[in-house]
N, CA, C and O atoms as a GROMACS GRO file, in nm:
protein
  220
    1UNK      N    1   0.034  -0.156   0.003
    1UNK     CA    2  -0.013   0.021   0.012
    1UNK      C    3   0.086   0.141   0.021
    1UNK      O    4   0.041   0.255   0.031
    2UNK      N    5   0.237   0.115   0.018
    2UNK     CA    6   0.323   0.195  -0.018
    2UNK      C    7   0.296   0.383   0.097
    2UNK      O    8   0.307   0.505   0.085
    3UNK      N    9   0.263   0.294   0.179
    3UNK     CA   10   0.208   0.364   0.287
    3UNK      C   11   0.365   0.320   0.527
    3UNK      O   12   0.368   0.329   0.650
    4UNK      N   13   0.450   0.273   0.384
    4UNK     CA   14   0.591   0.246   0.554
    4UNK      C   15   0.714   0.233   0.425
    4UNK      O   16   0.742   0.159   0.331
    5UNK      N   17   0.760   0.347   0.484
    5UNK     CA   18   0.921   0.343   0.408
    5UNK      C   19   1.009   0.300   0.583
    5UNK      O   20   1.009   0.354   0.693
    6UNK      N   21   1.074   0.174   0.522
    6UNK     CA   22   1.251   0.168   0.544
    6UNK      C   23   1.394   0.332   0.560
    6UNK      O   24   1.474   0.375   0.478
    7UNK      N   25   1.361   0.374   0.708
    7UNK     CA   26   1.513   0.416   0.703
    7UNK      C   27   1.612   0.382   0.744
    7UNK      O   28   1.588   0.334   0.855
    8UNK      N   29   1.755   0.374   0.715
    8UNK     CA   30   1.885   0.364   0.784
    8UNK      C   31   1.905   0.409   0.912
    8UNK      O   32   1.944   0.356   1.016
    9UNK      N   33   1.850   0.589   0.861
    9UNK     CA   34   1.989   0.635   0.943
    9UNK      C   35   1.919   0.745   1.053
    9UNK      O   36   1.817   0.789   1.000
   10UNK      N   37   1.930   0.777   1.128
   10UNK     CA   38   1.823   0.860   1.181
   10UNK      C   39   1.763   0.999   1.055
   10UNK      O   40   1.655   1.036   1.010
   11UNK      N   41   1.938   1.048   1.035
   11UNK     CA   42   1.906   1.121   0.956
   11UNK      C   43   1.826   1.134   0.854
   11UNK      O   44   1.788   1.232   0.790
   12UNK      N   45   1.800   0.990   0.846
   12UNK     CA   46   1.623   1.009   0.771
   12UNK      C   47   1.500   1.057   0.778
   12UNK      O   48   1.415   1.123   0.720
   13UNK      N   49   1.533   0.982   0.900
   13UNK     CA   50   1.339   1.072   0.950
   13UNK      C   51   1.301   1.219   0.921
   13UNK      O   52   1.366   1.324   0.923
   14UNK      N   53   1.198   1.194   0.899
   14UNK     CA   54   1.103   1.308   0.876
   14UNK      C   55   1.170   1.386   0.995
   14UNK      O   56   1.240   1.353   1.091
   15UNK      N   57   1.118   1.504   0.948
   15UNK     CA   58   1.106   1.664   1.076
   15UNK      C   59   1.002   1.624   1.131
   15UNK      O   60   0.910   1.599   1.054
   16UNK      N   61   0.981   1.607   1.249
   16UNK     CA   62   0.813   1.653   1.329
   16UNK      C   63   0.789   1.491   1.280
   16UNK      O   64   0.672   1.478   1.244
   17UNK      N   65   0.824   1.434   1.275
   17UNK     CA   66   0.753   1.249   1.259
   17UNK      C   67   0.718   1.241   1.483
   17UNK      O   68   0.764   1.318   1.567
   18UNK      N   69   0.651   1.156   1.499
   18UNK     CA   70   0.666   1.065   1.583
   18UNK      C   71   0.679   0.985   1.622
   18UNK      O   72   0.602   0.890   1.626
   19UNK      N   73   0.846   1.002   1.693
   19UNK     CA   74   0.891   0.863   1.705
   19UNK      C   75   0.786   0.773   1.799
   19UNK      O   76   0.684   0.825   1.845
   20UNK      N   77   0.821   0.627   1.822
   20UNK     CA   78   0.744   0.576   1.897
   20UNK      C   79   0.817   0.469   2.022
   20UNK      O   80   0.846   0.349   2.014
   21UNK      N   81   0.831   0.554   2.122
   21UNK     CA   82   0.966   0.531   2.208
   21UNK      C   83   0.873   0.439   2.338
   21UNK      O   84   0.758   0.479   2.360
   22UNK      N   85   0.934   0.303   2.430
   22UNK     CA   86   0.930   0.224   2.469
   22UNK      C   87   0.925   0.337   2.608
   22UNK      O   88   0.815   0.340   2.662
   23UNK      N   89   1.013   0.413   2.659
   23UNK     CA   90   1.086   0.400   2.782
   23UNK      C   91   0.997   0.515   2.824
   23UNK      O   92   1.014   0.554   2.940
   24UNK      N   93   0.855   0.611   2.712
   24UNK     CA   94   0.798   0.724   2.768
   24UNK      C   95   0.671   0.676   2.882
   24UNK      O   96   0.610   0.570   2.880
   25UNK      N   97   0.650   0.830   3.009
   25UNK     CA   98   0.528   0.743   3.002
   25UNK      C   99   0.417   0.778   2.976
   25UNK      O  100   0.337   0.712   3.043
   26UNK      N  101   0.377   0.841   2.920
   26UNK     CA  102   0.296   0.921   2.784
   26UNK      C  103   0.251   0.831   2.704
   26UNK      O  104   0.339   0.813   2.620
   27UNK      N  105   0.112   0.728   2.672
   27UNK     CA  106   0.111   0.666   2.578
   27UNK      C  107   0.082   0.729   2.464
   27UNK      O  108  -0.004   0.813   2.491
   28UNK      N  109   0.123   0.733   2.290
   28UNK     CA  110   0.044   0.706   2.223
   28UNK      C  111  -0.086   0.847   2.215
   28UNK      O  112  -0.185   0.774   2.214
   29UNK      N  113  -0.149   1.002   2.208
   29UNK     CA  114  -0.280   0.926   2.200
   29UNK      C  115  -0.306   1.024   2.118
   29UNK      O  116  -0.204   1.060   2.059
   30UNK      N  117  -0.433   1.102   2.078
   30UNK     CA  118  -0.534   1.162   1.948
   30UNK      C  119  -0.434   1.301   1.994
   30UNK      O  120  -0.426   1.394   1.913
   31UNK      N  121  -0.364   1.310   2.119
   31UNK     CA  122  -0.292   1.486   2.027
   31UNK      C  123  -0.185   1.470   1.979
   31UNK      O  124  -0.142   1.565   1.914
   32UNK      N  125  -0.104   1.355   1.989
   32UNK     CA  126  -0.017   1.317   1.801
   32UNK      C  127  -0.106   1.306   1.684
   32UNK      O  128  -0.030   1.297   1.587
   33UNK      N  129  -0.261   1.301   1.632
   33UNK     CA  130  -0.327   1.257   1.580
   33UNK      C  131  -0.206   1.297   1.400
   33UNK      O  132  -0.158   1.245   1.300
   34UNK      N  133  -0.225   1.500   1.521
   34UNK     CA  134  -0.177   1.620   1.371
   34UNK      C  135  -0.043   1.602   1.323
   34UNK      O  136  -0.020   1.584   1.204
   35UNK      N  137   0.026   1.605   1.390
   35UNK     CA  138   0.221   1.561   1.337
   35UNK      C  139   0.233   1.419   1.263
   35UNK      O  140   0.305   1.402   1.164
   36UNK      N  141   0.128   1.288   1.343
   36UNK     CA  142   0.197   1.170   1.251
   36UNK      C  143   0.108   1.210   1.108
   36UNK      O  144   0.159   1.193   0.997
   37UNK      N  145  -0.022   1.261   1.124
   37UNK     CA  146  -0.090   1.222   0.963
   37UNK      C  147   0.012   1.406   0.885
   37UNK      O  148   0.000   1.415   0.762
   38UNK      N  149   0.079   1.504   0.939
   38UNK     CA  150   0.150   1.575   0.893
   38UNK      C  151   0.325   1.492   0.856
   38UNK      O  152   0.388   1.549   0.767
   39UNK      N  153   0.384   1.387   0.912
   39UNK     CA  154   0.482   1.392   0.911
   39UNK      C  155   0.568   1.266   0.958
   39UNK      O  156   0.686   1.254   0.991
   40UNK      N  157   0.459   1.175   0.948
   40UNK     CA  158   0.506   0.995   1.016
   40UNK      C  159   0.457   0.947   1.180
   40UNK      O  160   0.387   0.975   1.277
   41UNK      N  161   0.547   0.859   1.126
   41UNK     CA  162   0.537   0.773   1.232
   41UNK      C  163   0.708   0.652   1.240
   41UNK      O  164   0.756   0.589   1.145
   42UNK      N  165   0.746   0.655   1.348
   42UNK     CA  166   0.839   0.598   1.302
   42UNK      C  167   0.820   0.522   1.498
   42UNK      O  168   0.801   0.554   1.616
   43UNK      N  169   0.846   0.396   1.398
   43UNK     CA  170   0.869   0.245   1.454
   43UNK      C  171   1.006   0.234   1.469
   43UNK      O  172   1.053   0.253   1.356
   44UNK      N  173   1.099   0.213   1.550
   44UNK     CA  174   1.272   0.140   1.583
   44UNK      C  175   1.253  -0.004   1.590
   44UNK      O  176   1.201  -0.073   1.678
   45UNK      N  177   1.303  -0.034   1.483
   45UNK     CA  178   1.391  -0.177   1.460
   45UNK      C  179   1.512  -0.192   1.603
   45UNK      O  180   1.630  -0.167   1.580
   46UNK      N  181   1.470  -0.231   1.735
   46UNK     CA  182   1.561  -0.256   1.810
   46UNK      C  183   1.644  -0.350   1.857
   46UNK      O  184   1.616  -0.447   1.787
   47UNK      N  185   1.701  -0.373   1.908
   47UNK     CA  186   1.681  -0.520   2.034
   47UNK      C  187   1.652  -0.434   2.218
   47UNK      O  188   1.763  -0.438   2.272
   48UNK      N  189   1.603  -0.403   2.264
   48UNK     CA  190   1.633  -0.429   2.364
   48UNK      C  191   1.725  -0.376   2.457
   48UNK      O  192   1.745  -0.286   2.538
   49UNK      N  193   1.754  -0.439   2.424
   49UNK     CA  194   1.914  -0.430   2.534
   49UNK      C  195   2.015  -0.289   2.534
   49UNK      O  196   2.098  -0.245   2.614
   50UNK      N  197   1.944  -0.225   2.350
   50UNK     CA  198   1.992  -0.134   2.321
   50UNK      C  199   1.927   0.013   2.261
   50UNK      O  200   1.984   0.112   2.215
   51UNK      N  201   1.741  -0.028   2.289
   51UNK     CA  202   1.783   0.068   2.301
   51UNK      C  203   1.826   0.213   2.395
   51UNK      O  204   1.809   0.329   2.358
   52UNK      N  205   1.861   0.184   2.473
   52UNK     CA  206   1.916   0.338   2.462
   52UNK      C  207   2.033   0.397   2.451
   52UNK      O  208   2.113   0.460   2.520
   53UNK      N  209   2.019   0.356   2.336
   53UNK     CA  210   2.154   0.412   2.278
   53UNK      C  211   2.039   0.502   2.145
   53UNK      O  212   2.095   0.587   2.076
   54UNK      N  213   1.923   0.483   2.127
   54UNK     CA  214   1.840   0.560   2.051
   54UNK      C  215   1.684   0.669   2.145
   54UNK      O  216   1.594   0.741   2.103
   55UNK      N  217   1.718   0.633   2.253
   55UNK     CA  218   1.642   0.675   2.263
   55UNK      C  219   1.672   0.756   2.440
   55UNK      O  220   1.584   0.826   2.490
   0.00000   0.00000   0.00000
């Protein structure tokens, strides 16, 4: 469907995109809707052992 784009470098993530961060206290909410629709949603695929390198 063309809705997913794989990026390999953090610099390729669109500015303003919402990054799914497993370490935050607040979950994704309706407040994030405009940012997601405008700039995208980012999921980082990495080992939980190494998540601190990215967040």
